[in-house]
DSSP file (Angstrom, degrees, kcal/mol; ACC not computed):
  #  RESIDUE AA STRUCTURE BP1 BP2  ACC     N-H-->O    O-->H-N    N-H-->O    O-->H-N    TCO  KAPPA ALPHA  PHI   PSI    X-CA   Y-CA   Z-CA
    1    1 A M              0   0    0      0, 0.0     2,-0.1     0, 0.0    41,-0.0   0.000 360.0 360.0 360.0 137.2   12.6  -11.7   19.5
    2    2 A N     >  -     0   0    0      1,-0.1     4,-2.2     4,-0.0     3,-0.4  -0.359 360.0-105.9 -80.8 165.9    9.2  -13.3   19.0
    3    3 A K  H  > S+     0   0    0      1,-0.3     4,-2.3     2,-0.2     5,-0.2   0.865 118.3  53.4 -58.3 -42.8    7.3  -13.5   15.7
    4    4 A R  H  > S+     0   0    0      1,-0.2     4,-2.3     2,-0.2    -1,-0.3   0.881 109.1  48.2 -67.6 -36.8    4.8  -10.7   16.7
    5    5 A M  H  > S+     0   0    0     -3,-0.4     4,-2.5     2,-0.2    -1,-0.2   0.890 109.9  52.4 -71.4 -37.0    7.6   -8.3   17.6
    6    6 A E  H  X S+     0   0    0     -4,-2.2     4,-1.9     2,-0.2    -2,-0.2   0.934 113.1  45.6 -62.3 -42.0    9.3   -9.0   14.2
    7    7 A L  H  X S+     0   0    0     -4,-2.3     4,-2.5     2,-0.2    -2,-0.2   0.886 109.9  53.4 -66.0 -39.9    6.0   -8.3   12.5
    8    8 A I  H  X S+     0   0    0     -4,-2.3     4,-2.5     2,-0.2     5,-0.2   0.898 108.4  50.3 -56.6 -46.4    5.4   -5.2   14.5
    9    9 A R  H  X S+     0   0    0     -4,-2.5     4,-1.9     1,-0.2    -2,-0.2   0.935 112.9  47.7 -66.0 -40.4    8.9   -3.9   13.5
   10   10 A L  H  X S+     0   0    0     -4,-1.9     4,-2.0     1,-0.2    -2,-0.2   0.910 111.8  48.3 -65.4 -43.8    8.1   -4.5    9.9
   11   11 A L  H  X S+     0   0    0     -4,-2.5     4,-2.3     2,-0.2    -1,-0.2   0.842 107.4  55.6 -64.5 -35.0    4.8   -2.9   10.1
   12   12 A T  H  X S+     0   0    0     -4,-2.5     4,-1.7     2,-0.2    -2,-0.2   0.910 109.2  48.1 -61.0 -44.4    6.2    0.2   11.8
   13   13 A A  H  X S+     0   0    0     -4,-1.9     4,-0.8    -5,-0.2    -2,-0.2   0.920 112.9  48.4 -63.4 -42.0    8.7    0.6    8.9
   14   14 A R  H >< S+     0   0    0     -4,-2.0     3,-0.9     1,-0.2    -2,-0.2   0.906 109.8  50.8 -64.1 -42.5    5.9    0.2    6.4
   15   15 A L  H >< S+     0   0    0     -4,-2.3     3,-1.2     1,-0.3    -1,-0.2   0.821 104.9  59.0 -64.9 -35.1    3.6    2.7    8.1
   16   16 A E  H 3< S+     0   0    0     -4,-1.7    -1,-0.3     1,-0.2    -2,-0.2   0.751  99.8  59.2 -67.4 -24.5    6.4    5.2    8.2
   17   17 A R  T << S+     0   0    0     -3,-0.9    -1,-0.2    -4,-0.8    -2,-0.2   0.456  75.6 118.3 -89.4  -2.0    6.6    5.1    4.4
   18   18 A L  S <  S-     0   0    0     -3,-1.2     2,-0.1    -4,-0.2    46,-0.0  -0.366  78.6 -95.0 -66.2 147.4    3.1    6.2    3.7
   19   19 A S    >   -     0   0    0      1,-0.2     3,-2.3     2,-0.1     6,-0.4  -0.367  24.4-133.7 -63.0 134.2    2.8    9.4    1.7
   20   20 A V  T 3  S+     0   0    0      1,-0.3    -1,-0.2     5,-0.1     6,-0.1   0.707 105.3  61.6 -63.0 -16.6    2.4   12.4    3.9
   21   21 A D  T 3  S+     0   0    0      4,-0.1    -1,-0.3     3,-0.0     2,-0.3   0.621  85.4  98.0 -82.8  -8.7   -0.4   13.6    1.7
   22   22 A S  S X> S-     0   0    0     -3,-2.3     4,-1.2     1,-0.1     3,-0.5  -0.544  72.7-140.3 -82.1 140.5   -2.4   10.5    2.5
   23   23 A I  H 3> S+     0   0    0     -2,-0.3     4,-1.8     1,-0.2    -1,-0.1   0.829 104.4  62.1 -62.7 -28.5   -5.1   10.7    5.0
   24   24 A W  H 3> S+     0   0    0      1,-0.2     4,-2.2     2,-0.2    -1,-0.2   0.793  94.5  60.4 -65.5 -31.0   -4.0    7.3    6.1
   25   25 A A  H <> S+     0   0    0     -3,-0.5     4,-1.0    -6,-0.4    -1,-0.2   0.906 105.2  47.4 -64.1 -40.8   -0.6    8.6    7.0
   26   26 A R  H >X S+     0   0    0     -4,-1.2     4,-0.6     1,-0.2     3,-0.5   0.921 113.5  48.2 -64.7 -42.4   -2.1   10.9    9.6
   27   27 A R  H 3X S+     0   0    0     -4,-1.8     4,-0.7     1,-0.2     3,-0.3   0.834 109.7  54.5 -64.1 -32.9   -4.2    8.1   11.0
   28   28 A A  H 3X S+     0   0    0     -4,-2.2     4,-2.9     1,-0.2    -1,-0.2   0.710  88.0  78.4 -77.9 -18.3   -1.2    5.9   11.1
   29   29 A S  H <X S+     0   0    0     -4,-1.0     4,-1.9    -3,-0.5    -1,-0.2   0.916  96.9  42.7 -68.5 -39.8    1.0    8.3   13.1
   30   30 A G  H  X S+     0   0    0     -4,-0.6     4,-1.7    -3,-0.3    -1,-0.2   0.880 113.8  53.2 -63.0 -36.5   -0.7    7.4   16.5
   31   31 A L  H  X S+     0   0    0     -4,-0.7     4,-2.0     2,-0.2    -2,-0.2   0.901 105.8  53.3 -63.4 -44.9   -0.6    3.8   15.6
   32   32 A R  H  X S+     0   0    0     -4,-2.9     4,-2.7     1,-0.2     5,-0.2   0.917 106.7  53.0 -56.0 -47.3    3.1    4.1   14.9
   33   33 A R  H  X S+     0   0    0     -4,-1.9     4,-2.3     1,-0.2    -1,-0.2   0.892 108.2  49.9 -58.4 -38.3    3.7    5.5   18.3
   34   34 A S  H  X S+     0   0    0     -4,-1.7     4,-2.0     2,-0.2    -1,-0.2   0.887 110.7  49.2 -66.8 -39.1    1.9    2.7   19.8
   35   35 A L  H  X S+     0   0    0     -4,-2.0     4,-2.0     2,-0.2    -2,-0.2   0.861 110.8  50.6 -65.7 -38.7    4.0    0.2   17.9
   36   36 A V  H  X S+     0   0    0     -4,-2.7     4,-2.9     2,-0.2    -2,-0.2   0.901 108.0  53.0 -67.3 -42.7    7.2    1.9   18.9
   37   37 A K  H  X S+     0   0    0     -4,-2.3     4,-2.4    -5,-0.2    -2,-0.2   0.889 108.6  49.5 -61.1 -40.5    6.1    1.9   22.5
   38   38 A A  H  X S+     0   0    0     -4,-2.0     4,-2.2     2,-0.2    -1,-0.2   0.895 112.3  49.2 -62.5 -40.1    5.5   -2.0   22.3
   39   39 A Q  H  X S+     0   0    0     -4,-2.0     4,-2.9     2,-0.2    -2,-0.2   0.930 111.8  47.6 -66.6 -42.1    9.0   -2.4   20.7
   40   40 A E  H  X S+     0   0    0     -4,-2.9     4,-2.0     2,-0.2    -2,-0.2   0.930 111.6  49.8 -64.1 -41.5   10.6   -0.3   23.4
   41   41 A A  H  <>S+     0   0    0     -4,-2.4     5,-2.8     1,-0.2    -1,-0.2   0.931 112.2  49.3 -60.3 -45.9    8.8   -2.2   26.2
   42   42 A E  H ><5S+     0   0    0     -4,-2.2     3,-1.4     1,-0.2    -2,-0.2   0.903 110.3  49.9 -63.9 -42.6   10.0   -5.4   24.6
   43   43 A D  H 3<5S+     0   0    0     -4,-2.9    -1,-0.2     1,-0.3    -2,-0.2   0.833 107.9  54.7 -61.9 -31.7   13.6   -4.2   24.4
   44   44 A A  T 3<5S-     0   0    0     -4,-2.0    -1,-0.3    -5,-0.2    -2,-0.2   0.382 124.7-103.2 -83.0   3.1   13.4   -3.2   28.0
   45   45 A G  T < 5S+     0   0    0     -3,-1.4     2,-0.2     1,-0.4    -3,-0.2   0.555  84.9 118.9  87.8  10.7   12.4   -6.8   29.0
   46   46 A N      < -     0   0    0     -5,-2.8     2,-0.4    -6,-0.2    -1,-0.4  -0.640  51.2-142.6-101.9 161.4    8.7   -6.0   29.5
   47   47 A T        -     0   0    0     -2,-0.2    -9,-0.0    -3,-0.1    -5,-0.0  -0.962   4.0-141.8-128.8 145.5    5.9   -7.6   27.5
   48   48 A Y        -     0   0    0     -2,-0.4     5,-0.0   -10,-0.1   -10,-0.0  -0.691  43.8 -92.1 -90.2 152.4    2.6   -6.4   26.2
   49   49 A P    >>  -     0   0    0      0, 0.0     4,-1.8     0, 0.0     3,-0.9  -0.485  34.2-122.7 -62.5 139.2   -0.4   -8.8   26.3
   50   50 A P  H 3> S+     0   0    0      0, 0.0     4,-2.7     0, 0.0     5,-0.1   0.815 110.5  59.4 -55.5 -32.6   -0.6  -10.8   23.1
   51   51 A E  H 3> S+     0   0    0      1,-0.2     4,-2.0     2,-0.2     5,-0.1   0.847 104.4  49.1 -65.6 -37.3   -4.1   -9.5   22.6
   52   52 A H  H <> S+     0   0    0     -3,-0.9     4,-1.9     2,-0.2    -1,-0.2   0.879 112.0  46.9 -69.5 -39.4   -3.0   -6.0   22.6
   53   53 A L  H  X S+     0   0    0     -4,-1.8     4,-2.8     2,-0.2    -2,-0.2   0.921 110.9  54.4 -64.3 -44.6   -0.2   -6.7   20.1
   54   54 A D  H  X S+     0   0    0     -4,-2.7     4,-2.9     1,-0.2     5,-0.2   0.910 107.5  48.6 -52.7 -47.0   -2.7   -8.6   18.0
   55   55 A A  H  X S+     0   0    0     -4,-2.0     4,-2.3     1,-0.2    -1,-0.2   0.896 112.1  49.9 -69.2 -35.8   -5.0   -5.6   17.9
   56   56 A L  H  X S+     0   0    0     -4,-1.9     4,-2.4     2,-0.2    -1,-0.2   0.920 111.7  48.3 -62.6 -41.3   -2.1   -3.3   16.9
   57   57 A I  H  X S+     0   0    0     -4,-2.8     4,-2.3     2,-0.2    -2,-0.2   0.942 111.9  48.6 -64.5 -45.6   -1.1   -5.7   14.1
   58   58 A E  H  X S+     0   0    0     -4,-2.9     4,-1.9     1,-0.2    -2,-0.2   0.904 113.2  47.8 -64.2 -43.1   -4.7   -5.9   12.8
   59   59 A H  H  X S+     0   0    0     -4,-2.3     4,-2.6    -5,-0.2     5,-0.2   0.924 109.0  53.8 -62.2 -43.3   -5.0   -2.1   12.8
   60   60 A S  H  X S+     0   0    0     -4,-2.4     4,-2.6     1,-0.2    -2,-0.2   0.920 109.6  47.6 -58.8 -46.9   -1.7   -1.7   11.1
   61   61 A F  H  X S+     0   0    0     -4,-2.3     4,-2.7     2,-0.2    -1,-0.2   0.871 111.0  52.1 -64.1 -35.0   -2.8   -4.1    8.2
   62   62 A Y  H  X S+     0   0    0     -4,-1.9     4,-2.5     2,-0.2    -2,-0.2   0.933 110.6  46.5 -64.1 -45.1   -6.1   -2.2    7.9
   63   63 A I  H  X S+     0   0    0     -4,-2.6     4,-2.3     2,-0.2    -2,-0.2   0.894 113.6  48.7 -67.6 -39.0   -4.4    1.1    7.6
   64   64 A L  H  X S+     0   0    0     -4,-2.6     4,-2.4    -5,-0.2    -2,-0.2   0.932 112.3  49.0 -66.1 -42.5   -1.9   -0.3    5.0
   65   65 A R  H  X S+     0   0    0     -4,-2.7     4,-1.7     1,-0.2    -2,-0.2   0.938 112.1  48.6 -63.7 -43.4   -4.6   -1.9    2.9
   66   66 A S  H  < S+     0   0    0     -4,-2.5     4,-0.4    -5,-0.2    -1,-0.2   0.885 111.0  48.8 -63.6 -37.8   -6.6    1.2    2.9
   67   67 A A  H >X S+     0   0    0     -4,-2.3     3,-1.5     1,-0.2     4,-0.5   0.902 107.3  57.4 -63.2 -41.6   -3.6    3.4    1.9
   68   68 A A  H >< S+     0   0    0     -4,-2.4     3,-1.3     1,-0.3    -1,-0.2   0.855  97.0  62.0 -63.2 -29.6   -2.8    0.9   -0.9
   69   69 A R  T 3< S+     0   0    0     -4,-1.7    -1,-0.3     1,-0.3    -2,-0.2   0.729  97.3  58.4 -70.8 -13.8   -6.2    1.4   -2.3
   70   70 A E  T <4 S+     0   0    0     -3,-1.5    -1,-0.3    -4,-0.4    -2,-0.2   0.605  81.8 101.7 -84.9 -12.3   -5.5    5.1   -2.9
   71   71 A I  S << S-     0   0    0     -3,-1.3     2,-0.1    -4,-0.5    -3,-0.0  -0.563  79.8-120.7 -75.7 131.9   -2.4    4.3   -5.2
   72   72 A P        -     0   0    0      0, 0.0     2,-1.3     0, 0.0     3,-0.1  -0.416  23.4-108.5 -72.1 149.2   -3.4    4.8   -8.7
   73   73 A D     >  -     0   0    0      1,-0.2     4,-1.7    -2,-0.1     5,-0.2  -0.638  34.4-174.1 -81.1  98.9   -3.1    1.7  -11.0
   74   74 A A  H  > S+     0   0    0     -2,-1.3     4,-2.5     1,-0.2    -1,-0.2   0.856  81.6  57.3 -59.7 -37.4   -0.1    2.8  -13.1
   75   75 A E  H  > S+     0   0    0      2,-0.2     4,-2.5     1,-0.2    -1,-0.2   0.937 107.1  48.9 -63.3 -46.7   -0.5   -0.3  -15.4
   76   76 A E  H  > S+     0   0    0      1,-0.2     4,-1.9     2,-0.2    -1,-0.2   0.873 109.9  51.0 -62.7 -34.7   -4.1    0.7  -16.2
   77   77 A T  H  X S+     0   0    0     -4,-1.7     4,-2.2     2,-0.2    -2,-0.2   0.887 110.5  50.1 -64.2 -43.7   -3.0    4.3  -17.0
   78   78 A W  H  X S+     0   0    0     -4,-2.5     4,-2.7     2,-0.2    -2,-0.2   0.894 107.5  51.8 -66.6 -40.3   -0.4    2.9  -19.3
   79   79 A R  H  X S+     0   0    0     -4,-2.5     4,-1.5     1,-0.2    -1,-0.2   0.901 111.1  48.8 -67.9 -34.5   -2.8    0.7  -21.1
   80   80 A K  H  X S+     0   0    0     -4,-1.9     4,-0.8     2,-0.2    -2,-0.2   0.912 111.0  50.9 -64.3 -41.4   -5.2    3.7  -21.7
   81   81 A L  H >< S+     0   0    0     -4,-2.2     3,-1.0     1,-0.2    -2,-0.2   0.939 111.2  47.4 -62.9 -46.0   -2.2    5.8  -23.0
   82   82 A R  H 3< S+     0   0    0     -4,-2.7    -1,-0.2     1,-0.2    -2,-0.2   0.828 107.5  57.1 -65.4 -30.2   -1.2    3.0  -25.4
   83   83 A A  H 3< S+     0   0    0     -4,-1.5    -1,-0.2    -5,-0.2    -2,-0.2   0.695  87.1  92.4 -75.9 -18.1   -4.7    2.6  -26.7
   84   84 A Q  S << S-     0   0    0     -3,-1.0     2,-0.2    -4,-0.8     3,-0.1  -0.555  86.6-111.8 -77.6 139.4   -5.0    6.3  -27.7
   85   85 A P        -     0   0    0      0, 0.0     2,-0.2     0, 0.0    -1,-0.1  -0.485  36.5-107.2 -69.1 138.8   -4.0    7.0  -31.3
   86   86 A E        -     0   0    0     -2,-0.2     2,-0.4    -4,-0.1    -4,-0.0  -0.442  26.7-133.5 -63.6 134.3   -0.8    9.0  -31.7
   87   87 A K              0   0    0     -2,-0.2    -1,-0.1     1,-0.1    -3,-0.0  -0.801 360.0 360.0 -90.4 132.2   -1.2   12.6  -32.7
   88   88 A K              0   0    0     -2,-0.4    -1,-0.1     0, 0.0    -2,-0.0   0.434 360.0 360.0-113.5 360.0    1.1   13.7  -35.5
């Protein structure tokens, strides 16, 4: 298996783990289908043009970066909580 396909398999798994509540998960669903089709073609002995695979990879990273920006910063929340005086 070539390095692009290894990366595509990894990205497919990461895209599947996006929260269903995220707008990015909905946008990723079509992309995941394209990634799976590329994997199936590779498994069947066919190849996609490298430029097409590169575009899928780039778009996958864009979606994952965008989804990650939606994740609240738990450490910042913890710092704010600790800074508040305790109520007795």
